[in-house]
C-alpha positions in Angstrom: 103.1 104.3 102.8 101.5 102.2 100.1 103.0 99.0 101.5 101.8 99.5 105.0 99.7 96.8 106.6 96.2 97.8 107.8 97.4 97.8 111.4 100.3 100.1 110.5 98.1 102.3 108.4 95.7 102.6 111.3 98.5 103.5 113.7 99.8 106.1 111.3 96.2 107.5 110.9 95.8 107.8 114.7 99.3 109.5 115.0 98.4 112.0 112.3 95.0 112.8 114.0 96.7 113.2 117.3 99.3 115.7 116.0 96.7 117.8 114.2 94.5 118.0 117.3 97.4 118.8 119.6 98.9 121.4 117.2 95.4 123.0 116.7 95.0 123.2 120.5 98.4 124.7 121.0 97.5 127.6 118.4 93.9 128.2 119.2 93.6 127.3 122.9 91.2 124.5 122.2 91.4 121.4 120.0 88.7 119.6 118.2 86.7 117.0 120.1 87.0 114.4 117.2 89.4 113.9 114.3 89.5 111.3 111.6 92.4 110.8 109.2 92.0 109.2 105.8 95.0 108.2 103.8 94.4 107.7 100.0 97.5 107.3 97.9 99.6 110.6 98.0 96.8 112.4 99.9 96.0 112.6 103.7 92.8 114.1 104.8 92.1 115.0 108.4 88.4 115.8 109.2 88.0 117.8 112.5 84.7 118.2 114.4 83.8 120.7 117.1 86.8 123.0 116.4 85.5 126.4 117.3 86.0 128.2 120.7 83.0 129.4 122.7 83.8 132.9 121.6 84.1 131.9 117.9 80.7 130.2 118.2 79.1 133.2 119.6 80.6 135.4 116.9 79.3 133.2 114.2 75.8 133.1 115.9 75.7 136.8 115.8 76.5 137.2 112.1 80.3 137.5 112.3 81.1 134.3 110.5 83.4 136.0 108.0 85.5 137.3 111.0 85.7 133.8 112.4 86.7 132.1 109.2 89.4 134.8 108.6 90.8 134.3 112.1 90.8 130.5 111.4 92.6 131.0 108.1 95.3 133.0 110.0 95.7 130.2 112.6 95.9 127.7 109.7 98.6 129.8 108.0 100.5 130.0 111.3 100.3 126.3 112.0 101.3 125.3 108.4 105.0 124.9 109.0 104.4 122.8 112.2 101.9 120.5 110.6 103.8 120.1 107.5 107.0 119.1 109.4 105.0 116.7 111.6 103.3 115.0 108.7 106.5 114.7 106.8 108.2 113.1 109.8 105.4 110.7 110.4 105.1 109.6 106.8 108.7 109.8 105.8 107.5 111.8 102.7 107.7 115.4 101.8 104.4 117.3 102.0 104.2 119.5 98.8 100.9 121.2 99.4 98.6 121.7 102.4 95.0 123.0 102.2 92.9 123.9 105.2 89.3 125.2 105.6 86.6 125.6 108.3 82.8 125.3 108.1 80.8 127.0 110.7 77.5 125.2 110.8 78.1 122.4 111.3 81.5 123.2 113.1 83.8 121.0 110.9 87.3 121.7 109.4 89.6 119.8 107.0 93.4 119.6 106.8 94.5 118.1 103.6 98.1 117.2 102.8 99.5 116.2 99.4 102.6 114.1 99.5 105.3 114.2 96.8 104.5 111.1 94.8 107.0 108.2 95.3 107.8 108.0 91.6 109.0 111.6 91.4 
């Protein structure tokens, strides 16, 4: 990945954003409205905006944010294998760690993937 041209890197970033949005929608019934992927060395970060369902937003507004975050963690755990496989296929490198989290206000989420360093 380090030797990708800017155009190739942009295409890879778009493909990663698309697969994360699609997978999130398949698991939660609704995908984020915006995603941006940043590739930095062995790390890939996908920032997602407007991720919550209408019901989750209502729960968060009525003081049940812990329930929403807990449910989102369960979705993230369930999606983990699909996302790791997709990122590995797109990059040609093994994903050795994945971290996920959601923030409720503003409604943003992050998916971070750590790839096995090339020199290992």
